[in-house]
Structure formats: C-alpha cells, structure tokens
Backbone as CSV, one residue per row, in Angstrom:
resi,resn,N_x,N_y,N_z,CA_x,CA_y,CA_z,C_x,C_y,C_z
1,MET,0.839,-1.195,0.000,0.000,0.000,0.000,0.876,1.247,0.000
2,SER,0.230,2.373,-0.165,0.901,3.660,-0.229,1.581,4.004,1.090
3,GLN,2.635,4.791,1.031,3.290,5.269,2.252,2.504,6.402,2.884
4,PHE,1.495,6.926,2.202,0.673,8.005,2.718,-0.666,7.440,3.178
5,PRO,-1.023,7.592,4.450,-2.238,6.968,4.971,-3.527,7.480,4.340
6,ASP,-3.544,8.701,3.781,-4.765,9.238,3.188,-5.095,8.608,1.848
7,PHE,-4.097,8.010,1.208,-4.309,7.448,-0.116,-4.385,5.939,-0.029
8,GLN,-5.474,5.393,-0.452,-5.665,3.949,-0.434,-5.511,3.411,-1.849
9,ILE,-4.278,3.231,-2.275,-4.017,2.694,-3.599,-3.034,1.538,-3.485
10,SER,-3.134,0.633,-4.413,-2.266,-0.537,-4.371,-0.867,-0.192,-4.860
11,ASN,0.078,-1.082,-4.597,1.448,-0.888,-5.059,1.500,-0.773,-6.576
12,LEU,0.668,-1.531,-7.260,0.616,-1.478,-8.713,0.241,-0.076,-9.173
13,GLN,-0.762,0.516,-8.569,-1.178,1.861,-8.930,-0.108,2.865,-8.527
14,TRP,0.522,2.672,-7.373,1.535,3.599,-6.888,2.682,3.709,-7.886
15,GLU,3.110,2.594,-8.448,4.213,2.600,-9.409,3.852,3.377,-10.665
16,GLY,2.579,3.461,-11.005,2.158,4.148,-12.219,1.993,5.639,-12.061
17,LEU,2.243,6.184,-10.871,2.003,7.604,-10.652,3.142,8.488,-11.140
18,GLY,4.264,7.944,-11.502,5.395,8.749,-11.948,5.201,9.276,-13.354
19,THR,6.290,9.566,-13.983,6.224,10.107,-15.333,6.624,9.077,-16.378
20,SER,6.698,7.810,-15.975,7.064,6.759,-16.913,5.916,6.471,-17.871
21,GLU,6.221,5.732,-18.905,5.184,5.351,-19.868,4.092,4.568,-19.148
22,GLY,2.850,4.889,-19.400,1.733,4.229,-18.745,1.406,4.806,-17.381
23,ALA,2.029,5.921,-17.027,1.783,6.535,-15.723,0.352,7.062,-15.643
24,LEU,-0.199,7.040,-14.427,-1.542,7.552,-14.189,-1.479,8.997,-13.721
25,CYS,-2.551,9.717,-13.966,-2.693,11.098,-13.516,-2.481,11.164,-12.007
26,VAL,-1.682,12.121,-11.544,-1.404,12.234,-10.121,-2.584,12.792,-9.335
27,TYR,-3.582,13.322,-10.011,-4.749,13.868,-9.308,-5.871,12.832,-9.229
28,CYS,-6.369,12.388,-10.367,-7.514,11.459,-10.342,-7.090,9.999,-10.261
29,ARG,-5.878,9.691,-10.671,-5.332,8.325,-10.658,-6.192,7.326,-11.429
30,ARG,-6.893,7.823,-12.435,-7.759,6.938,-13.228,-7.355,6.884,-14.691
31,ARG,-6.846,7.979,-15.209,-6.524,8.072,-16.637,-5.015,8.199,-16.820
32,PRO,-4.553,7.799,-18.003,-3.120,7.942,-18.285,-2.727,9.414,-18.385
33,VAL,-1.474,9.688,-18.095,-0.942,11.047,-18.199,-0.968,11.489,-19.656
34,ASP,-1.402,12.729,-19.874,-1.379,13.329,-21.208,-0.123,14.194,-21.266
35,PRO,0.736,14.007,-22.260,1.978,14.794,-22.329,1.749,16.310,-22.280
36,ARG,0.610,16.775,-22.748,0.323,18.215,-22.712,0.110,18.715,-21.293
37,TRP,-0.320,17.836,-20.382,-0.663,18.255,-19.013,0.175,17.537,-17.960
38,LYS,1.233,16.896,-18.369,2.073,16.078,-17.507,2.347,16.772,-16.171
39,PRO,2.149,16.156,-15.048,1.828,14.754,-14.775,0.330,14.488,-14.608
40,PHE,-0.514,15.322,-15.229,-1.969,15.169,-15.133,-2.520,14.606,-16.436
41,CYS,-3.779,14.193,-16.406,-4.409,13.651,-17.612,-5.142,14.725,-18.407
42,SER,-5.432,15.857,-17.758,-6.207,16.903,-18.418,-5.997,18.243,-17.722
43,GLU,-6.454,19.294,-18.386,-6.400,20.613,-17.760,-7.286,20.643,-16.519
44,ARG,-8.400,19.911,-16.558,-9.311,19.867,-15.403,-8.589,19.369,-14.154
45,CYS,-7.873,18.252,-14.278,-7.150,17.707,-13.124,-6.027,18.646,-12.699
46,LYS,-5.356,19.268,-13.653,-4.294,20.209,-13.322,-4.841,21.374,-12.504
47,MET,-5.973,21.942,-12.935,-6.550,23.081,-12.235,-7.149,22.674,-10.889
48,ALA,-7.728,21.486,-10.812,-8.282,21.002,-9.550,-7.169,20.820,-8.521
49,ASP,-6.021,20.305,-8.955,-4.879,20.135,-8.066,-4.352,21.500,-7.603
50,LEU,-4.245,22.447,-8.517,-3.820,23.794,-8.153,-4.777,24.404,-7.139
51,GLY,-6.081,24.206,-7.352,-7.080,24.712,-6.424,-6.892,24.170,-5.018
52,ARG,-6.523,22.912,-4.911,-6.281,22.329,-3.580,-5.090,22.979,-2.895
53,TRP,-4.049,23.310,-3.662,-2.908,24.006,-3.076,-3.322,25.405,-2.635
54,LEU,-4.074,26.100,-3.474,-4.438,27.482,-3.175,-5.384,27.611,-1.987
55,THR,-6.240,26.625,-1.779,-7.181,26.687,-0.656,-6.599,26.121,0.634
56,GLY,-5.388,25.572,0.556,-4.745,25.041,1.748,-5.079,23.592,2.038
57,ASP,-5.782,22.915,1.115,-6.062,21.495,1.319,-4.773,20.665,1.307
58,TYR,-3.792,21.108,0.527,-2.471,20.485,0.516,-1.550,21.406,1.296
59,SER,-0.592,20.829,1.949,0.415,21.646,2.614,1.697,20.838,2.744
60,VAL,2.775,21.544,2.953,4.067,20.911,3.156,4.268,20.790,4.656
61,PRO,4.593,19.601,5.156,4.761,19.425,6.593,5.874,20.314,7.142
62,GLY,5.683,20.789,8.327,6.690,21.601,8.995,6.043,22.699,9.805
63,GLU,6.871,23.402,10.536,6.369,24.500,11.351,6.034,25.690,10.462
64,ARG,4.956,26.393,10.829,4.579,27.596,10.087,5.610,28.685,10.320
65,LEU,5.920,29.380,9.262,6.825,30.514,9.370,6.034,31.742,9.790
66,PRO,6.640,32.615,10.585,5.918,33.839,10.957,5.696,34.697,9.713
67,GLU,4.523,35.303,9.631,4.222,36.143,8.482,4.958,37.460,8.609
68,GLU,5.581,37.855,7.516,6.288,39.123,7.492,5.319,40.209,7.039
69,PRO,5.423,41.394,7.602,4.538,42.470,7.172,4.796,42.844,5.716
70,ASP,3.741,43.148,4.989,3.839,43.541,3.594,4.306,45.000,3.535
71,PRO,5.496,45.261,2.955,6.012,46.624,2.927,5.183,47.561,2.044
72,HIS,4.368,47.018,1.160,3.557,47.832,0.262,2.168,48.130,0.816
73,ARG,1.836,47.490,1.915,0.494,47.665,2.491,0.486,48.845,3.462
74,ASP,-0.608,49.544,3.489,-0.814,50.677,4.400,0.255,51.770,4.250
75,ARG,0.692,51.972,3.041,1.629,53.082,2.792,0.868,54.384,2.723
76,GLU,1.434,55.399,3.288,0.791,56.718,3.227,1.675,57.695,2.512
C-alpha cells in the first residue's frame, strides 16, 4: 500500500504515478498522463490540483513561518 495513509491505492497503482510510460494522472489516478498536461491527464485535473494548493487542502509538513509584514500595504 501507499506510504501516505490518506491514499488507499495498491502498489501497482503507486508505481504508475510517476512520469514513466503508462503513468496515471497524479490527481484522479484513473486516466493515463497526457503529455500536454504532464503529470496530469487533463487541464481539469491540473486546475483542480492547483485549487487544492491554493485553498490550503495540501500543505508541506513543517512548522509555520511567521508572516512578514507587507512593505507595500498601508503606505501613506
């Protein structure tokens, strides 16, 4: 099984997630990768994956960095 507990996919499917020939889309894991959208199968999956990053559904593990003040904000 996958090394990630949230993903329930078999070892066979896991091996196909790369960029090798016959690889599956990294988002839907159902269709083959389309070279135009690599490593996704379509623009839809590419944009859906981007949306997950932008909304915070995906994140990189680690401690949060303190937010720095925006030097362009509240300028008078």
